KOLKOL-107556 format. One line per 10 residues: number of its first residue (from 1); their letters; for each residue x, y, z of C-alpha. Coordinates in steps of 0.1 Angstrom, whole numbers, plus 5000, padded with zeros to 4 digits. Layout:
! residues N
NUM	A	X,Y,Z  ...
This chain:
! residues 250
1	MKHIALVVED	5212,4966,5040  5191,4957,5067  5155,4965,5061  5133,4980,5090  5095,4975,5090  5070,4995,5111  5043,4967,5125  5009,4987,5132  4992,4958,5146  4971,4955,5180
11	DPQSLDLIED	4965,4917,5181  4991,4897,5199  4986,4867,5177  4990,4882,5147  5019,4902,5158  5036,4869,5168  5034,4855,5131  5045,4888,5116  5077,4886,5140  5079,4848,5129
21	VLVVLGHKHD	5081,4861,5094  5102,4891,5099  5133,4870,5116  5135,4848,5088  5136,4875,5065  5160,4892,5088  5144,4923,5090  5144,4945,5120  5109,4961,5133  5094,4983,5157
31	VAATLLEARR	5056,4979,5167  5028,5004,5172  4995,4993,5182  4974,5025,5182  4973,5056,5156  4989,5077,5179  5019,5055,5187  5021,5050,5146  5023,5088,5142  5048,5090,5166
41	LVGTNEYSYI	5074,5063,5153  5071,5078,5114  5078,5111,5129  5109,5101,5144  5122,5071,5126  5126,5062,5091  5114,5027,5073  5117,5005,5045  5082,4998,5049  5051,4995,5068
51	LLDIEFPARS	5029,4968,5077  4993,4983,5084  4962,4966,5099  4934,4976,5084  4914,4981,5118  4936,4993,5153  4925,5017,5178  4935,5055,5181  4949,5061,5214  4947,5032,5238
61	PRGIPRIQNA	4954,4992,5229  4924,4986,5248  4903,5013,5223  4876,5001,5200  4895,4994,5164  4884,5016,5136  4888,5014,5100  4893,5051,5100  4924,5048,5115  4943,5030,5088
71	ESFLEDLAAG	4927,5058,5063  4939,5086,5085  4973,5072,5092  4976,5067,5055  4963,5101,5046  4989,5119,5075  5020,5094,5059  5013,5110,5024  5008,5147,5038  5039,5147,5056
81	QGEDAPPVII	5066,5128,5042  5049,5127,5003  5075,5109,4979  5097,5099,5005  5068,5075,5027  5080,5042,5029  5056,5016,5009  5024,5003,5028  5014,4971,5030  4975,4965,5041
91	MNDRAAGDLD	4969,4934,5066  4928,4925,5064  4912,4901,5085  4875,4910,5077  4853,4881,5070  4851,4871,5035  4820,4852,5040  4796,4881,5050  4787,4896,5019  4782,4933,5030
101	LTEDMMRLAM	4818,4933,5049  4833,4918,5016  4819,4949,4999  4829,4971,5024  4864,4957,5020  4864,4962,4986  4857,4997,4989  4880,5001,5016  4911,4985,4999  4904,5009,4970
111	SLCRKGAMDL	4902,5038,4992  4935,5030,5012  4953,5022,4976  4944,5055,4965  4958,5067,4998  4992,5051,4990  4991,5015,5001  5011,4993,4977  4997,4961,4984  4970,4942,5006
121	IKKPFPTAGR	4973,4908,5023  4946,4888,5041  4949,4874,5078  4955,4848,5089  4986,4849,5065  4984,4821,5036  5009,4797,5041  5013,4791,4999  5012,4818,4973  5008,4852,4982
131	TLDRVIKKVL	5027,4845,5015  5033,4878,5035  5071,4870,5029  5065,4871,4995  5043,4901,4993  5068,4920,5015  5096,4911,4986  5077,4921,4961  5068,4955,4973  5103,4963,4984
141	GKTPIRIPTR	5110,4949,4948  5091,4979,4933  5101,5005,4954  5139,5026,4958  5163,5014,4979  5158,5028,5013  5184,5029,5038  5166,5036,5072  5183,5044,5103  5174,5036,5140
151	RGESRKAAKP	5171,5059,5170  5202,5074,5181  5221,5072,5149  5232,5101,5128  5202,5106,5106  5184,5134,5091  5152,5138,5107  5119,5126,5093  5092,5147,5084  5064,5150,5110
161	LSGGRGDASN	5031,5138,5107  5001,5163,5112  4979,5156,5137  4949,5152,5119  4940,5144,5083  4962,5153,5054  4952,5176,5028  4937,5152,5000  4956,5170,4972  4987,5163,4983
171	LRVDVPSVPE	4979,5123,4986  5003,5100,4961  4987,5070,4946  5014,5043,4944  5044,5060,4928  5054,5092,4929  5054,5120,4902  5024,5110,4881  5020,5129,4853  4987,5138,4837
181	TLTVTEAAKL	4992,5116,4808  5013,5084,4811  5030,5063,4788  5022,5026,4786  5054,5016,4807  5044,5040,4832  5007,5030,4834  5019,4993,4836  5039,5001,4868  5008,5015,4882
191	LMAVVSGIDV	4987,4986,4875  5011,4960,4889  5008,4982,4920  4972,4972,4925  4969,4938,4904  4986,4906,4921  5008,4883,4898  5011,4903,4868  5046,4914,4854  5054,4945,4833
201	KKARARISKA	5052,4929,4801  5015,4912,4807  5006,4944,4821  5013,4965,4790  4997,4938,4772  4965,4943,4792  4968,4980,4792  4971,4982,4751  4939,4956,4747  4918,4979,4770
211	ADAGKFKTNG	4930,5011,4752  4925,4996,4719  4888,4988,4734  4884,5024,4746  4884,5017,4783  4901,5045,4791  4914,5077,4770  4942,5082,4752  4960,5105,4724  4946,5081,4697
221	QKGRSRRIDQ	4983,5069,4690  4998,5034,4691  5030,5020,4704  5055,5042,4717  5036,5071,4710  5005,5061,4728  5000,5086,4760  4971,5075,4784  4951,5098,4805  4959,5094,4839
231	DSFNTWRFEQ	4922,5101,4853  4903,5079,4830  4934,5054,4837  4931,5055,4875  4895,5046,4872  4897,5016,4850  4929,5002,4868  4908,5004,4901  4882,4984,4882  4910,4961,4876
241	MEKDLAAADW	4922,4957,4913  4884,4950,4923  4883,4924,4899  4918,4907,4913  4903,4912,4949  4868,4896,4940  4888,4864,4924  4910,4863,4956  4902,4843,4987  4898,4873,5009
């Protein structure tokens, strides 16, 4: 199948680099430089995944890029499409050398992941390690196979996005239909969505160790009978994401 991406990016140089990667992957793509255009495209087309710049203008490419537009887009996407929303990769180019910006980025990264983003990658894109193509493949490997369609093809209409922010109660986290309690395997999948370089075996081991140490609430059982409280686990796993981001070269 052919994957189709939506690239929300207002910087021409970054867009050139992204398009080079997508050509190598054999993925088609549409481009939106503003929040208005991004909303229009996801309301009329289906996508395998979305590459979302952390800052871009609202209405005009000549406007001021704002982080709030990325937050608004994710909220609208979750409210409008729910479990059918494509996975989102955040692209960040904030200055890691500035402490205030680094702390701000950490807060925003956690906020964006709570609103549905599945992964983050820094710009300029690394040429080794967590490269853009590897992050894309990782995200596509974690989500159900999607067969998107292009304009003019026979298809079911995508759910339109609202003009404003969505109801926060309708937002998904990283995977759909998360129950109030989780099995260790379900929790491992959630942890893998926010921590880089971890497989399901390592994720299960880390979760079991943290549960034994009382880092989040459980039913007191071990092994397959263990059930994990969703709310306290989410608090812990986003702490793990923050540590992972702090250790990375952002």
